[in-house]
C-alpha positions as CSV (number, residue, x, y, z in Angstrom):
1,X,72.0,-87.2,-47.3
2,X,69.2,-86.9,-49.6
3,X,66.2,-86.6,-47.1
4,X,68.5,-84.5,-45.0
5,X,68.9,-82.0,-47.8
6,X,64.8,-82.3,-48.5
7,X,64.1,-81.2,-44.8
8,X,66.0,-78.2,-45.1
9,X,64.4,-77.4,-48.5
10,X,60.8,-77.6,-46.9
11,X,62.0,-75.6,-44.3
12,X,62.7,-73.0,-46.6
13,X,60.0,-73.4,-48.7
14,X,57.8,-72.5,-45.5
15,X,59.6,-69.8,-44.6
16,X,59.2,-68.1,-48.1
17,X,55.6,-68.6,-48.1
18,X,55.0,-66.9,-45.0
19,X,57.2,-64.1,-45.7
20,X,54.7,-63.9,-48.8
21,X,52.3,-64.0,-46.8
22,X,53.2,-61.1,-44.3
23,X,54.6,-59.0,-47.0
24,X,51.1,-59.3,-49.1
25,X,49.2,-58.2,-45.9
26,X,51.3,-55.2,-45.4
27,X,50.8,-54.4,-49.1
28,X,47.1,-55.0,-48.1
29,X,46.8,-52.4,-44.8
30,X,49.0,-50.0,-46.8
31,X,46.4,-49.4,-49.2
32,X,43.1,-49.6,-47.3
33,X,41.3,-46.1,-47.1
34,X,42.3,-45.1,-43.3
35,X,41.3,-41.5,-43.9
36,X,41.3,-39.6,-40.5
37,X,44.7,-41.1,-39.7
38,X,46.3,-40.2,-43.7
39,X,45.2,-37.0,-42.9
40,X,46.1,-36.1,-39.7
41,X,49.5,-38.0,-41.0
42,X,49.8,-35.8,-43.5
43,X,48.8,-32.6,-41.7
44,X,51.7,-33.8,-39.1
45,X,48.9,-33.5,-36.3
46,X,49.2,-35.4,-32.8
47,X,47.2,-37.6,-31.1
48,X,46.6,-34.5,-28.3
49,X,45.4,-32.6,-31.3
50,X,42.9,-35.1,-31.7
51,X,41.8,-35.0,-28.4
52,X,41.3,-31.7,-28.4
53,X,38.8,-31.3,-31.7
54,X,36.7,-34.2,-29.8
55,X,36.7,-31.6,-26.8
56,X,35.9,-29.0,-28.9
57,X,32.6,-31.1,-30.2
58,X,31.9,-31.6,-26.7
59,X,31.8,-27.9,-25.7
60,X,29.8,-27.0,-28.4
61,X,27.3,-29.7,-27.5
62,X,27.2,-28.4,-23.9
63,X,27.0,-24.4,-25.3
64,X,24.1,-25.2,-27.3
65,X,22.4,-26.1,-24.0
66,X,23.3,-23.6,-22.5
67,X,22.4,-21.2,-25.6
68,X,18.6,-23.4,-24.8
69,X,18.4,-23.0,-21.1
70,X,18.6,-19.5,-21.9
71,X,16.8,-18.9,-24.6
72,X,13.9,-20.8,-22.5
73,X,14.7,-18.4,-19.5
74,X,14.5,-15.1,-21.7
75,X,11.2,-16.4,-23.2
76,X,9.5,-16.9,-19.1
77,X,10.3,-13.5,-18.9
78,X,7.0,-11.7,-19.6
79,X,7.4,-8.6,-17.1
80,X,10.2,-6.3,-16.2
81,X,11.5,-6.7,-12.3
82,X,9.5,-4.1,-10.4
83,X,7.1,-3.2,-7.6
84,X,3.4,-3.9,-8.6
85,X,-0.6,-3.9,-7.5
86,X,-1.4,-7.2,-8.4
87,X,-4.8,-6.3,-9.7
88,X,-7.8,-9.0,-10.2
89,X,-9.3,-9.1,-13.3
90,X,-12.6,-10.8,-12.0
91,X,-13.1,-8.1,-9.2
92,X,-12.2,-5.0,-10.7
93,X,-11.2,-2.3,-8.5
94,X,-9.6,-5.4,-5.9
95,X,-5.8,-6.1,-5.3
96,X,-3.8,-8.7,-4.0
97,X,-2.8,-8.0,-0.1
98,X,-2.3,-9.5,3.2
99,X,-5.0,-10.2,5.6
100,X,-4.9,-7.3,8.4
101,X,-2.2,-5.5,7.1
102,X,0.4,-8.1,8.7
103,X,3.7,-7.8,8.9
104,X,3.8,-11.3,10.1
105,X,4.6,-15.0,8.5
106,X,1.7,-17.0,8.1
107,X,-0.4,-13.8,7.2
108,X,-2.6,-15.3,4.5
109,X,-2.8,-13.7,0.9
110,X,-6.3,-12.3,0.5
111,X,-8.5,-9.9,-2.1
112,X,-8.9,-6.1,-1.0
113,X,-10.5,-3.3,-2.5
114,X,-7.4,-1.7,-3.8
115,X,-5.8,1.0,-1.4
116,X,-3.4,3.9,-3.8
117,X,-0.4,4.0,-1.3
118,X,-1.4,0.8,0.9
119,X,1.9,-0.9,1.2
120,X,0.2,-4.5,2.0
121,X,-1.0,-4.2,-1.7
122,X,2.3,-3.6,-3.2
123,X,4.5,-6.5,-4.7
124,X,8.0,-7.0,-5.7
125,X,8.0,-8.7,-8.7
126,X,11.7,-10.1,-9.9
127,X,12.4,-13.0,-12.2
128,X,15.3,-15.5,-11.2
129,X,18.0,-15.4,-13.9
130,X,18.8,-18.5,-13.5
131,X,15.1,-20.6,-13.7
132,X,12.9,-18.1,-15.1
133,X,10.9,-18.2,-12.4
134,X,9.8,-15.0,-10.5
135,X,9.4,-14.2,-7.0
136,X,6.5,-11.9,-5.4
137,X,7.9,-10.1,-2.2
138,X,5.2,-8.3,-0.1
139,X,6.8,-4.3,0.4
140,X,5.1,-3.9,3.5
141,X,6.5,-7.6,5.0
142,X,9.0,-8.0,2.8
143,X,7.9,-11.8,2.7
144,X,7.2,-13.9,0.2
145,X,4.0,-15.2,-1.4
146,X,3.8,-18.9,-0.6
147,X,2.0,-21.9,-1.5
148,X,1.3,-23.4,1.8
149,X,0.9,-27.2,2.4
150,X,1.3,-29.8,0.1
151,X,0.6,-27.6,-3.0
152,X,-2.7,-29.7,-3.9
153,X,-5.6,-28.2,-5.3
154,X,-7.2,-25.9,-3.2
155,X,-4.0,-24.5,-1.0
156,X,-4.2,-21.5,0.2
157,X,-1.9,-19.0,0.0
158,X,0.1,-17.2,2.6
159,X,3.2,-14.7,3.2
160,X,6.8,-16.5,4.1
161,X,10.3,-15.8,4.8
162,X,12.3,-16.3,1.2
163,X,13.2,-20.0,0.9
164,X,14.6,-22.3,-2.3
165,X,11.3,-23.8,-2.3
166,X,9.8,-23.9,-5.4
167,X,6.7,-23.0,-3.6
168,X,7.7,-19.8,-3.7
169,X,9.0,-19.6,-7.6
170,X,6.0,-18.3,-10.1
171,X,5.7,-19.0,-13.5
172,X,3.9,-16.1,-15.5
173,X,1.8,-16.7,-18.5
174,X,0.5,-13.9,-20.7
175,X,-3.0,-13.8,-21.9
176,X,-3.1,-10.7,-24.3
177,X,-2.6,-7.7,-21.7
178,X,-3.5,-10.0,-18.5
179,X,-1.4,-13.0,-16.5
180,X,-1.6,-16.3,-14.9
181,X,0.3,-17.0,-12.0
182,X,1.4,-20.7,-12.3
183,X,3.2,-22.2,-9.1
184,X,6.0,-23.6,-10.2
185,X,6.2,-26.3,-7.5
186,X,2.8,-27.7,-10.0
187,X,2.7,-25.3,-13.1
188,X,-0.9,-27.4,-13.7
189,X,-2.4,-25.1,-10.9
190,X,-2.5,-20.9,-10.8
191,X,-3.5,-18.3,-8.0
192,X,-7.1,-18.3,-8.4
193,X,-9.7,-15.9,-6.7
194,X,-12.7,-17.9,-5.1
195,X,-15.6,-16.9,-3.1
196,X,-16.0,-18.2,0.3
197,X,-19.4,-19.5,2.2
198,X,-19.7,-16.5,4.0
199,X,-19.6,-14.6,0.4
200,X,-16.1,-13.1,1.0
201,X,-12.7,-14.0,-1.5
202,X,-10.3,-15.6,-0.9
203,X,-6.9,-17.2,-3.1
204,X,-6.7,-20.7,-3.6
205,X,-4.5,-23.1,-6.3
206,X,-6.8,-24.5,-8.8
207,X,-6.3,-26.2,-12.0
208,X,-5.3,-23.9,-14.8
209,X,-8.2,-22.2,-16.8
210,X,-8.9,-19.9,-19.5
211,X,-10.7,-17.9,-16.5
212,X,-11.4,-14.2,-15.4
213,X,-10.6,-15.5,-11.7
214,X,-7.0,-16.7,-12.5
215,X,-6.3,-13.4,-14.5
216,X,-4.2,-10.4,-13.2
217,X,-3.0,-7.2,-14.6
218,X,-0.2,-5.3,-13.1
219,X,-0.2,-1.5,-11.9
220,X,3.4,0.0,-11.7
221,X,3.1,1.1,-7.5
222,X,5.6,4.1,-6.3
223,X,8.1,2.7,-3.9
224,X,7.4,5.7,-2.1
225,X,4.3,8.2,-1.7
226,X,4.9,11.7,-1.5
227,X,4.0,13.3,2.1
228,X,3.7,10.4,3.8
229,X,5.7,9.7,7.0
230,X,7.8,6.1,7.6
231,X,9.9,4.7,10.0
232,X,13.1,4.1,8.7
233,X,15.1,1.0,10.3
234,X,18.6,0.0,9.8
235,X,19.5,-3.4,8.4
236,X,22.3,-3.8,9.7
237,X,21.1,-2.9,13.3
238,X,17.5,-4.0,13.4
239,X,16.5,-3.1,16.6
240,X,17.3,0.4,16.1
241,X,16.1,2.9,13.5
242,X,16.5,7.1,12.7
243,X,16.1,9.6,15.3
244,X,17.0,13.0,16.5
245,X,18.8,12.7,19.3
246,X,16.6,13.7,22.5
247,X,13.9,14.1,20.8
248,X,14.6,17.9,20.5
249,X,13.3,20.2,18.5
250,X,15.8,22.1,18.3
251,X,17.6,23.4,15.1
252,X,21.3,21.5,14.5
253,X,19.8,18.8,16.9
254,X,21.8,15.5,15.7
255,X,19.9,12.7,13.5
256,X,21.3,9.4,15.1
257,X,20.6,5.9,15.7
258,X,18.1,4.8,18.6
259,X,16.2,1.9,20.1
260,X,13.2,1.5,18.0
261,X,9.9,2.7,19.6
262,X,6.8,4.7,17.6
263,X,8.0,8.1,19.2
264,X,7.1,11.1,16.9
265,X,11.0,11.8,17.2
266,X,11.7,8.2,14.8
267,X,8.8,9.8,12.5
268,X,10.1,10.7,9.4
269,X,8.0,12.5,6.5
270,X,8.9,12.5,2.9
271,X,8.1,14.8,0.6
272,X,9.3,14.5,-3.2
273,X,11.3,17.4,-4.7
274,X,12.0,16.5,-8.3
275,X,13.7,13.3,-8.5
276,X,14.8,13.6,-4.6
277,X,13.3,14.0,-1.4
278,X,13.1,16.0,2.0
279,X,13.5,14.3,5.1
280,X,10.9,16.1,7.5
281,X,11.0,15.3,11.0
282,X,7.6,14.7,12.1
283,X,7.9,16.4,15.1
284,X,10.3,19.5,15.3
285,X,8.9,19.8,11.5
286,X,12.8,20.8,10.7
287,X,14.6,19.1,7.7
288,X,17.3,16.3,7.1
289,X,20.2,17.9,6.4
290,X,23.7,16.6,4.9
291,X,26.1,18.1,7.5
292,X,29.8,16.7,6.3
293,X,29.7,13.6,7.7
294,X,27.1,13.2,9.9
295,X,23.5,14.5,9.7
296,X,21.4,17.0,11.3
297,X,17.6,18.6,11.5
298,X,17.6,22.2,10.4
299,X,14.9,24.6,9.5
300,X,13.9,25.4,6.2
301,X,13.5,23.2,3.2
302,X,16.0,25.0,0.9
303,X,19.4,24.0,0.1
304,X,20.6,21.0,-1.8
305,X,22.4,20.0,1.5
306,X,18.9,18.7,2.4
307,X,17.9,16.8,-0.8
308,X,18.3,13.1,-0.9
309,X,18.1,10.3,-3.3
310,X,16.1,7.0,-2.3
311,X,17.7,3.6,-4.2
312,X,15.5,0.7,-4.2
313,X,16.7,-2.9,-4.2
314,X,13.8,-4.7,-5.5
315,X,15.3,-8.1,-4.4
316,X,15.6,-7.4,-0.5
317,X,12.8,-4.4,-0.7
318,X,15.5,-2.1,1.3
319,X,16.6,1.4,0.5
320,X,20.1,3.0,0.5
321,X,20.0,6.4,1.3
322,X,22.2,9.1,-1.2
323,X,22.8,12.7,-0.5
324,X,22.0,15.0,-3.1
325,X,25.3,17.2,-2.2
326,X,27.5,15.0,-1.9
327,X,27.3,11.7,-3.2
328,X,27.4,9.6,0.2
329,X,24.8,7.5,1.7
330,X,23.6,6.9,5.3
331,X,25.4,4.4,6.6
332,X,25.1,2.4,9.8
333,X,28.4,0.6,10.6
334,X,29.0,-0.5,14.1
335,X,25.3,1.4,15.0
336,X,26.7,4.7,14.5
337,X,25.0,7.0,11.9
338,X,27.5,8.8,9.3
339,X,28.2,9.8,5.7
340,X,30.1,7.9,4.1
341,X,31.2,6.4,0.2
342,X,29.4,3.8,-1.6
343,X,30.0,0.8,0.3
344,X,31.2,-3.0,-1.1
345,X,31.2,-6.6,-0.2
346,X,29.2,-7.7,3.3
347,X,29.9,-3.8,4.2
348,X,27.0,-3.0,2.0
349,X,24.4,-4.2,4.5
350,X,25.4,-0.6,7.0
351,X,24.0,1.4,4.1
352,X,20.5,-0.7,3.4
353,X,17.4,0.6,5.3
354,X,13.4,-0.2,5.8
355,X,10.9,2.1,5.4
356,X,7.8,1.2,7.6
357,X,4.9,2.9,7.1
358,X,3.3,5.1,9.7
359,X,1.1,8.0,10.3
360,X,2.8,11.6,11.0
361,X,-0.5,13.3,12.0
362,X,-3.5,11.9,13.9
363,X,-7.2,13.6,13.8
364,X,-10.5,12.7,15.8
365,X,-13.7,13.8,13.5
366,X,-16.2,14.4,15.9
367,X,-19.6,13.9,14.6
368,X,-21.7,16.0,16.7
369,X,-24.7,14.6,19.0
370,X,-25.7,11.3,17.2
371,X,-25.4,8.0,19.2
372,X,-24.6,8.3,23.3
373,X,-24.2,12.2,22.6
374,X,-26.1,12.5,25.8
375,X,-25.4,10.0,27.6
376,X,-24.9,6.1,27.0
377,X,-27.4,4.6,25.1
378,X,-29.1,7.6,24.4
379,X,-29.3,8.9,21.0
380,X,-29.1,12.9,20.4
381,X,-30.5,13.8,16.8
382,X,-29.2,17.7,17.8
383,X,-31.2,20.6,16.0
384,X,-33.7,19.8,13.3
385,X,-34.8,22.5,10.2
386,X,-35.3,22.5,6.9
387,X,-36.3,18.7,7.1
388,X,-32.8,17.1,8.8
389,X,-31.6,16.1,11.4
390,X,-28.1,17.4,12.6
391,X,-26.7,14.1,13.9
392,X,-27.0,12.5,10.1
393,X,-25.5,15.7,8.8
394,X,-22.4,15.6,11.0
395,X,-21.7,11.8,10.2
396,X,-21.9,12.6,6.6
397,X,-19.3,15.2,6.4
398,X,-17.6,13.3,8.7
399,X,-17.4,10.5,6.7
400,X,-16.9,12.7,3.8
401,X,-13.7,14.2,4.9
402,X,-12.1,10.7,5.8
403,X,-12.3,10.0,1.9
404,X,-10.8,12.6,1.5
405,X,-7.7,12.0,3.8
406,X,-7.6,8.2,2.8
407,X,-4.5,8.8,0.6
408,X,-3.0,11.0,3.0
409,X,0.0,10.8,5.5
410,X,-3.4,11.8,8.2
411,X,-4.5,9.0,10.2
412,X,-8.7,9.9,11.0
413,X,-10.2,8.1,14.3
414,X,-13.9,8.5,12.9
415,X,-16.0,9.5,16.0
416,X,-18.8,7.5,14.4
417,X,-16.9,4.4,15.0
418,X,-15.5,5.7,18.8
419,X,-19.0,7.2,19.9
420,X,-18.9,8.1,23.9
421,X,-20.8,10.8,25.7
422,X,-20.2,14.3,24.1
423,X,-18.2,15.2,27.8
424,X,-15.8,12.3,27.1
425,X,-14.6,12.9,23.5
426,X,-12.0,14.9,23.9
427,X,-10.3,12.6,26.2
428,X,-10.8,9.7,24.2
429,X,-9.3,11.2,21.2
430,X,-6.0,11.8,23.6
431,X,-6.5,8.0,24.4
432,X,-6.2,7.6,20.8
433,X,-3.2,9.3,20.4
434,X,-4.7,12.2,18.2
435,X,-2.8,15.5,17.9
436,X,-6.0,17.5,17.2
437,X,-10.1,17.1,17.1
438,X,-12.4,18.5,14.9
439,X,-15.8,18.8,16.1
440,X,-18.5,19.0,13.6
441,X,-21.9,21.2,14.3
442,X,-24.8,22.4,12.2
443,X,-26.3,25.7,14.2
444,X,-30.0,27.3,14.5
445,X,-32.0,29.8,15.1
446,X,-32.1,31.6,11.6
447,X,-29.0,33.0,10.9
448,X,-26.9,32.8,7.6
449,X,-23.0,32.9,8.2
450,X,-20.6,29.4,8.8
451,X,-18.5,29.9,12.1
452,X,-15.9,28.4,14.4
453,X,-15.3,27.9,18.0
454,X,-12.4,27.2,19.9
455,X,-11.9,27.0,23.8
456,X,-11.2,29.8,26.3
457,X,-8.8,26.9,28.1
458,X,-8.3,25.0,25.0
459,X,-4.8,23.2,24.2
460,X,-1.5,24.7,22.9
461,X,-2.7,24.6,19.1
462,X,-6.1,25.5,19.2
463,X,-6.2,28.6,17.8
464,X,-3.1,27.6,15.1
465,X,-5.0,24.7,13.9
466,X,-8.8,27.2,13.7
467,X,-6.6,30.0,11.8
468,X,-6.6,27.3,8.8
469,X,-10.0,25.3,9.3
470,X,-12.0,28.9,9.7
471,X,-10.2,30.1,6.3
472,X,-11.2,26.8,4.4
473,X,-14.7,26.3,6.0
474,X,-15.4,30.1,4.8
475,X,-13.6,29.3,1.6
476,X,-15.5,26.2,0.9
477,X,-19.2,26.7,2.1
478,X,-19.5,30.6,0.4
479,X,-21.4,32.0,3.1
480,X,-20.6,35.1,5.3
481,X,-18.0,34.6,7.9
482,X,-19.3,34.2,11.1
483,X,-16.2,34.8,13.1
484,X,-14.6,32.8,15.8
485,X,-16.1,32.7,19.2
486,X,-14.5,31.5,22.4
487,X,-16.1,29.2,24.9
488,X,-15.6,28.0,27.9
489,X,-18.6,25.7,28.4
490,X,-17.6,23.4,25.7
491,X,-16.2,20.3,26.7
492,X,-15.0,19.2,23.8
493,X,-13.1,22.2,22.7
494,X,-11.5,22.7,26.4
495,X,-9.6,18.9,26.5
496,X,-5.8,18.5,26.6
497,X,-6.1,17.9,23.0
498,X,-5.9,20.8,20.3
499,X,-9.9,21.2,18.9
500,X,-11.7,23.3,16.6
501,X,-15.9,23.3,16.8
502,X,-17.2,24.1,13.4
503,X,-20.9,25.6,12.8
504,X,-21.1,25.0,9.0
505,X,-24.2,26.8,8.8
506,X,-27.7,27.3,9.9
507,X,-29.5,24.2,9.3
508,X,-32.9,25.9,9.7
509,X,-32.0,28.5,7.1
510,X,-33.1,26.6,4.0
511,X,-31.3,28.9,1.6
512,X,-28.2,28.7,3.4
513,X,-28.5,24.7,4.5
514,X,-29.0,24.0,0.8
515,X,-26.1,25.8,-0.5
516,X,-24.1,23.9,2.1
517,X,-25.6,20.6,0.2
518,X,-24.9,21.4,-2.9
519,X,-21.3,21.9,-2.3
520,X,-20.5,19.6,0.5
521,X,-18.1,17.3,-1.4
522,X,-15.7,20.6,-2.4
523,X,-16.6,21.2,1.2
524,X,-15.1,18.1,2.8
525,X,-12.1,18.1,0.3
526,X,-11.1,21.8,1.2
527,X,-11.6,20.6,5.4
528,X,-9.2,17.8,4.7
529,X,-6.9,19.9,2.8
530,X,-6.6,22.0,5.6
531,X,-5.9,19.3,8.0
532,X,-3.3,18.5,5.5
533,X,-2.0,22.0,5.9
534,X,-2.0,22.1,10.5
535,X,-0.1,18.5,10.6
536,X,2.7,20.5,9.0
537,X,2.3,23.6,11.8
538,X,5.4,22.3,14.6
539,X,2.7,23.9,17.4
540,X,1.0,20.6,16.8
541,X,3.3,18.1,17.0
542,X,3.2,16.5,20.6
């Protein structure tokens, strides 16, 4: 009995000890500093609230990273998106261009003498807002400047269709007023001008260095030059472009989409009028007019319905054409040309057009006498007097007129480069597709006047061309007006191309010749103005 009670007592004692231990542990746990648990418990916060707080911290970290990325990209924005000439610092007067003015993929980037209005030298410089890198898109071809091959040192540059490759991305680094173009595929390599073995210039990638051959200046370029002519091609219908229906020269003839060609009925001259443009049909010399929901050609340039806004898209190099009178856009939906309200989404493509530079008028400058004039392989010096030969003087004036026309819409074929016998020069102009011939001569015989000549059987338009050229010549040389004669025996003015022959002055009259020589620059400029004026005469459009 006593032993039995001892066992129970021991058991009870053990239970009491265990109970006291559990109670002590509970007190210890309760007294420990579980701060955040107490805080949430005191605020009545749930587990979900705690998880939300943790997510907020993660979001803040992510936002911080995005802000840093945005700041990095913003720091790379060294120039404003726009259309520029990329001018070389090491070779002033030269700019980045495309070999042969080619619009084909694979054509190399070259350094060429800077030409105002040359679309092969215009580049759309646009920053990718997600990476900070820039693309350089050529305005003529709308292709992108690309590093060829594996992009190692010495790699050349070409134009190619746009893609996502880093070889078409550039990091622009500003050095004062100058820029360096570093390849995004290897930022340690930069666009560099180097000299070829033959003495020419080309572009390659070379290690970054603060040298002038890696430095460029950007100069703003005009999207469209005033007075220049273009083929206007549809983006939605790539094989078609704007044209006068049936090549008609009649007023109110519709402007339609037609199969692309080089026909003059598809040439449109753009003339700036304030912030707008006139669209003049080169063949008819009439103006494109917004007529309700269609386009027509009409006479005269007056009226708001004949004014158009051109909106350039920097990302693609395409244009929208908007009527200044109706606010509607030229639209090529389903191959039909109409005026529509602004399109959205995919249909926007139907309101985009590509402008392809062309020439509205072509002149053949015939430098009288010279190589082959009297027969193949025979040099004819022409008249002689006052210490001069006629042929060098005619060549000099032809070259000066060509230079004056270099920034205009007029295309020049200089006879100096197409030396054929005199009897074949009008025919040569015809084979080249020229609209007019201007033949340059200096008379002999002691006279003191300035005169012109047209053919008795000259092509239609010769008299109209002469009326302008004669006025410009007499006014600029400053000698007495010797009038206009008509000859049937001079082949150059009796061919199928409208032509005028000028007798600038008498080479054997020293006073008259030196008066011309002192004014020859202004004479060339005046004659160039006359050719441009003649280019807008309907009678000279063929």
